[in-house]
C-alpha positions in Angstrom: 16.1 18.0 -11.3 15.6 17.6 -7.6 15.2 13.8 -8.5 18.2 13.5 -10.1 20.3 15.1 -7.2 18.9 13.2 -4.6 19.5 10.1 -6.4 22.8 11.2 -6.7 23.1 12.2 -3.3 21.8 8.3 -2.2 24.2 7.2 -4.7 27.1 8.4 -3.0 25.9 7.1 0.3 25.7 3.7 -0.6 29.2 3.9 -2.5 30.6 5.1 0.7 28.7 1.9 2.7 29.6 -0.5 0.1 33.4 1.0 0.6 32.8 0.5 4.6 31.7 -3.2 4.2 34.2 -4.1 1.5 31.7 -4.4 -1.1 33.3 -3.5 -5.0 31.1 -1.7 -7.0 29.5 -2.9 -9.4 28.5 -5.3 -6.9 27.8 -9.1 -8.0 24.3 -9.2 -9.3 23.1 -11.1 -6.4 24.4 -8.3 -4.0 22.7 -5.8 -6.0 19.1 -7.1 -6.5 19.2 -7.7 -2.5 20.3 -4.1 -2.2 17.7 -2.9 -4.3 15.0 -5.0 -2.4 16.4 -3.9 0.8 15.8 0.0 -0.6 12.3 -1.1 -1.8 11.0 -2.4 1.6 13.1 0.4 3.5 10.9 2.9 1.5 7.8 1.4 3.0 8.8 1.1 6.6 7.9 4.8 7.0 4.4 4.5 5.8 3.7 1.3 7.8 5.2 2.6 11.1 3.4 5.8 10.4 -0.2 3.8 9.8 0.7 1.5 12.9 1.1 4.3 15.7 -1.9 6.2 14.0 -4.1 2.9 14.5 -5.1 2.5 10.9 -5.2 -1.2 9.5 -1.7 -1.9 8.4 -2.5 -5.3 6.7 -5.0 -3.6 4.0 -2.1 -1.5 3.1 0.4 -3.7 2.9 -2.0 -5.6 0.6 -2.7 -3.0 -1.5 -0.6 -0.1 -1.9 2.4 -1.6 -0.6 2.4 -4.5 -2.4 1.8 -2.2 -6.0 5.4 -0.3 -4.9 7.2 -3.5 -4.1 6.0 -5.6 -6.4 4.9 -3.5 -9.2 1.4 -2.8 -10.8 -0.3 -5.9 -11.5 -0.3 -5.9 -15.5 -4.4 -5.8 -16.8 -4.7 -8.7 -19.2 -6.8 -7.8 -22.2 -10.1 -9.7 -22.6 -9.6 -12.4 -24.7 -11.6 -12.0 -27.6 -13.1 -14.9 -29.8 
């Protein structure tokens, strides 16, 4: 239940921000998709910053965990059987 309440709260916050910028909801598809992309990238900002300040390899994280979060997990193709 907690994730649903958090999602609702964030949705309300985004609605207020939309209102402040004069964007009507539902937003035009392009604006909505760009907003979703921003949310995906924004989620990764804190983990990247933590790794950067801790001196860990950020590039490796971007190529693995971060890429999976933003782009989705790659679909594994079944082996071709002749």
